[in-house]
N, C-alpha and C positions, 0 to 999 in steps of 0.2 A: 442449429444455435443453443445452447444451453440456457436454460429458464435461470433467471436471477438467483433462485432459491437453490438451483443445482451447482450454480458457480460458487456459491457461500460455503457449502459444504466443507468442511476442512479435509486435506489429503493426509492420509497417514502414509508417511514415509517412514522405511525401515534404514535407510542409508543416510550418510552425512554429506551434505553437498560441500565440496571444497572448491573455494574460489580464490584466484590470486589478487594483488592489490589492484592490478588494472583492470579486473572484472568487477571488483567492489565498488572502484570509482565510476565505473560505467552505471552500474546499477543504481547508485547514489545519484548521478546525473539524471538518470531517466526518471527517478522519484521525485526529484526537484522539480522537473518538467511538468510531471503528472499534477504535483500539488499546486504549482504555479497556475496550470491550466483550470483546474478546478476552482481556485480562488478568485481567477479573473473572468469566468464565464458569466456573461451577461443573461441576467433573467431577471423576471418578475419576482417580487418579494413573496415568498411562500414559507410558511413555517416547516411544512413536511420536507420541502426541497432543501431548506437549510439544515434540517437535521438530519438528511441523507448526506449532504455535503460535508458536515461536520465529521459524521460518523466515517466517510472515507479518507477524509484528512487526518484523522486518529488512526486509522488503519496505516497509512503512510507514515506516519511519525512513528509508530511501532515498529514497522519495517526498518526505517533509517536506524532507530536505536539498536534494532538487532545486528544489523550490518556493522554499526559503530561498537558493538560488543558491550554495549549498555545494560542490555537485558537478555535474557536466555531465550533462544528460539523454542517456541512451543510447537508441536505438531500431533 
């Protein structure tokens, strides 16, 4: 299993990934599920955990925006 730092390294892609509308909707549905799971995860209040959760939620929002064509994908 990769360490968290290794998982966060950006992956340089030389090719464009093309998906159809059905695949896009499936990805968006999965992102909504993950976002809901993060927001509803019961835990003790902890500023560090809150910051980590907020960062993950922002990353999900960014991916959703990219899939919806609102922001350019960067790799």
